Each structure stands twice: as C-alpha cells, then as structure tokens.
C-alpha positions, 0 to 999 in steps of 0.5 A, spaced: 233 548 676 225 550 675 220 545 676 218 541 671 212 544 670 215 551 669 220 548 664 215 544 659 210 550 659 216 555 659 219 553 653 214 550 649 211 554 643 206 549 641 199 551 645 196 545 644 202 542 649 200 547 653 192 544 653 194 537 653 199 539 660 193 542 663 189 536 661 194 531 664 194 536 670 186 536 671 186 529 670 191 525 674 193 528 682 201 532 682 207 529 685 205 529 693 206 536 697 209 532 701 214 529 698 212 523 696 215 519 689 211 517 683 207 511 684 202 508 679 196 510 683 197 517 683 198 518 675 203 523 673 207 527 677 208 534 673 210 539 679 216 539 683 216 541 689 221 546 691 225 546 697 224 539 699 230 535 702 234 532 697 230 525 695 234 518 694 235 517 687 230 514 684 230 507 680 226 505 674 226 497 672 224 495 665 222 487 665 224 483 659 219 479 655 214 475 659 216 478 666 210 479 669 208 484 676 208 478 679 214 475 677 218 481 678 216 482 686 222 478 689 226 484 685 222 490 687 223 488 694 231 487 694 232 493 690 227 497 694 232 495 699 238 498 696 235 505 694 232 506 701 225 503 700 221 500 695 217 507 694 224 510 690 223 503 685 218 503 679 218 496 676 215 495 670 213 488 667 213 486 660 207 489 654 209 482 652 207 478 658 201 473 660 199 480 664 192 484 664 195 489 659 195 496 661 193 502 656 197 507 660 204 504 661 207 508 656 205 514 660 206 511 667 213 510 665 214 517 662 211 519 669 217 516 672 223 520 668 219 527 668 219 526 676 225 523 677 230 526 672 232 532 675 234 529 681 237 523 680 234 517 676 237 510 674 234 506 668 235 499 669 232 495 661 233 488 661 232 486 654 225 488 650 225 493 657 230 497 652 224 498 647 219 500 652 224 505 655 224 508 648 217 509 648 217 512 654 222 517 652 219 519 645 212 520 649 216 524 653 219 528 646 213 529 643 208 532 650 214 535 653 218 540 648 225 540 649 225 536 656 231 532 653 236 539 651 236 541 658 242 539 661 239 539 668 234 533 666 239 529 662 245 530 667 241 525 673 240 520 669 244 513 668 241 508 664 243 501 664 242 496 658 242 489 660 242 484 654 238 490 650 234 488 644 233 494 639 241 494 638 242 491 631 245 494 624 244 493 617 239 487 614 244 481 615 244 482 622 237 484 623 234 479 619 238 473 623 235 476 630 228 476 628 229 469 624 234 465 628 236 469 635 228 470 638 227 463 636 233 460 639 231 464 646 225 462 647 226 455 644 232 453 648 231 457 655 223 456 654 220 451 651 225 445 651 228 443 658 234 439 656 239 444 653 245 447 655 241 454 656 237 451 661 243 447 664 247 455 665 239 457 667 240 453 673 247 454 675 246 461 676 239 460 679 241 454 684 248 454 685 251 448 687 252 445 694 258 441 693 265 443 696 269 442 690 263 445 685 264 447 678 267 453 675 265 458 671 272 457 667 271 450 667 264 451 663 268 456 660 272 450 657 266 445 656 263 449 652 268 453 647 270 460 646 264 461 641 259 461 647 263 466 651 262 473 651 269 474 655 273 479 650 279 480 655 278 488 655 272 488 658 271 488 666 268 482 669 263 481 675 265 475 678 260 469 678 258 469 686 255 462 688 252 464 693 246 459 694 240 465 695 235 460 692 238 453 694 233 453 700 227 454 696 228 448 691 224 443 696 218 447 695 218 445 688 222 439 688 221 432 691 226 429 696 228 424 690 229 429 685 233 433 691 238 427 692 238 426 685 241 434 684 246 433 689 249 427 684 249 431 678 253 436 682 258 431 684 258 429 677 260 436 674 264 437 679 268 431 677 268 432 670 270 439 671 276 437 675 278 432 669 276 437 664 271 433 660 268 438 656 262 432 653 261 430 660 260 437 663 255 438 657 252 432 659 250 433 666 249 441 665 243 438 660 241 434 665 241 439 671 237 444 666 231 438 665 231 436 672 230 443 676 226 446 670 219 446 673 223 450 679 226 455 674 220 456 671 216 459 679 222 463 679 220 466 673 213 467 675 215 469 682 212 463 685 218 463 689 216 469 693 213 468 700 209 475 698 206 471 692 204 464 696 197 467 696 197 470 689 199 465 684 202 468 677 197 469 671 202 463 667 207 464 662 203 465 656 205 472 653 199 476 650 203 477 643 196 481 640 196 485 647 196 493 644 203 494 642 206 487 644 207 486 636 210 493 635 215 492 641 217 485 638 218 488 631 222 494 634 226 489 638 230 487 632 232 493 629 236 499 632 232 505 634 233 504 641 240 503 640 239 510 636 236 513 642 240 512 648 247 514 643 243 520 642 241 521 651 248 519 652 251 525 647 246 529 651 249 528 657 246 522 660 250 516 662 249 510 658 252 503 662 252 496 659 251 489 662 253 483 658 251 476 660 256 472 659 253 467 655 247 471 651 248 469 644 242 475 642 246 481 645 254 480 645 259 484 647 260 486 640 254 490 640 256 494 647 263 496 644 259 498 638 256 503 641 260 506 645 265 506 639 259 511 637 260 514 642 267 515 643 267 513 650 272 508 654 267 501 654 272 499 660 269 505 664 261 503 662 261 495 661 261 489 665 261 482 662 257 478 667 261 471 668 256 465 668 249 469 666 245 467 660 240 472 657 234 470 661 237 469 667 239 476 668 237 479 673 231 475 675 234 469 677 238 472 683 236 480 684 241 481 689 246 478 685 244 482 679 243 489 683 250 488 687 254 487 680 251 494 677 256 497 674 255 504 677 255 505 684 250 507 687 
C-alpha cells in the first residue's frame, strides 16, 4: 500500500482537493518521522512513513452526550494499558458537553482515521459518539476522494457501536425517540435520583459487597422482560461483580451513608432470594438515590486520582455549541446507520454492544443492522448483562474494554 499522501493525491481528480491537501500539509505537522501516532497537538497526519516497524492497532473512542475530557481520563488510562500505551488511544469528548468547544474536533477525529486505517484502527462509538464518527467519515469523503473505496483502508477498520443513536427508521420510531426516548434518558439517569435507572447505574458502578449479593437474573425477574434486551439468540457478556469502584465510595459518601448502603444491599439480597420483585425495585430506587452523588462524580471524572486537582467543568452541556444541536437532531435519524452499513459492505467490520437495560437503542436495532448486511449477528453482537445506556462504558472502563466483541 502506498502512502496516504499518495492515495489522496493520486486518486483525486479535483484540483481543489490537491490545493486543500497542500494547505493542510503546510499548516499541520506531518505524522512524525520517528513513527509517532496522531495527537491533537500535532494536527492531521497526512503521510504514512514507509519501512517502519509494524505499529500496534490504534483505538479511537467517541464519547456519548455530556462526556467531558476530564470525565474520560480514567477510560483513556485503562484502555491505554490494553493498547500498549496511551499514545495508541485517541479519546474524544462529546460536542454536547460542558467542555470548551473545539472548532477542529471533526478534522482531528478524521486525522486519526486517516493515520491509522491502513495499519489497524478500532473505533468505539458510544451513543451520540456514532454521529460524531459519521461527521469525521463525511469529512474524509469530502476531502479525500475514494479513501473508503480502497480495501487497503477499510479492511483493517473495526467499529464497535455501543448503544449508538442515529439508527432509527421511519417517522413513528424517530418521533418516539425525540419526544420520549431522549427526555426519558436525561430525566431518569441525570435529573432525578430515585429511579430504577439510577439504581441500575449504581448496581454497575458500585457492585454490592454482600456475600450473597443480588444477582442479575433476580433483577431481570423483578423488572420484567419488557425492560431487558436479552433475546435468547444473542451471546451475552456476563455481569462482572468486581467492585473496582467500591473503594472510592468513601470519598463521596459519609460513614453513615456507607453503612446505609450495606443495609440496602442486604435488603436487596434477601428480596432477590425470596423473588420479591416489588421489594427489589424499591431498594434499587433507594440505592440509586443514595449513590447518586458518587455516580455523578464518576461521570464527571472526579473519581480518577489524576483529576483531584483538575476539577470537572460541571455537567450542564453547551447545547448551543457549534455542531451540538445538529448532532442531537441527527441522533434521532438514521444516517449513521446507513453509513455503517456502507462501510461494512466496503470491507470494514462493524460490531455492536447492546446494554441489557438500554431503552433507547435496543437489540432490535442491532438485529436490523445485520439483516441489512447479511451477516450473522451471533458473530458480531454481545448483550452486556445488567448494563444501562449511560453506564457503558464510563462507569467501569476495565469491564467495558474487557467485554469487547472482537479480540485485540
């Protein structure tokens, strides 16, 4: 395979494209002679270095709505360990977040794809992150003619969609998502605390320390089948009860609150054992309310030691930031769905993670996708037991990367 620069100029029949490439080359440092990978500070990498040792696969993570740079610090650290170093992981916050808007975010994400598609790129798109990945792909299609038509560029791209928005078909489904789905997501996971959704978030972020802790199947029985995305035909990533965040609770809860949490978990355990659905739902709501401050700190990034002296910018997203409103609008459509189908047909491999308790993007959307590309979903989809839409993957990055569909 020739260099990216050769691919771009050699195939372009548009003089404007050549001019644009020159301008970008002049204004941004090229991919380093020493084999460095892309970093936002170095800008768009346009030249692939020949005769370099084979590079490790690169990871691009696009966060869901409200994901901030600080909030994704821990994910960056944990996933860096899996990819041979943080320099092999590019993490992007959400355009709909409290961070200062970055006018070059689309170009930067496109730069990561251009730099690593040929040698191996794993793209993880969570929720609204699917729309942002779409924007980067569209930027490349506009400025780099034929890039995704070259199998040398697509065959090494793996995309894992995690509760992706922009996969909705028909007027009724789209209207439902905009009018009910998005508001319910924000209301029950963010604005309110005494909800089953917050209880499930808590169950994932802070597993019980009880010896006979509440089991995933007991929750499933208590909530009923309409809550669960378990289909019986899709493989399952089992719930992992490692209390990786549990030790952090003492930062955010008082000793009395910690004692109350242990009492609640005891009640949940006993309610599960006697199959008392009403009691399980009641205590899950109470657990959500009790741990809500700590949950908020996890999503803000304050849980990470690196951020103790780097306070999060807060939760309230900048809805009016450039690109934010259009991203939300596109999230209620189906353009990302169509584009990922197209990339699959051109040689990329698209995978799907379905949180069990995701009422916004369900297993039916994943099954619909693989129907469109005639691929057996059993080879590409995993249902994450007990996980909710926002809890994947920020609540526990180690569990999220460990359960990825494809093997690195």
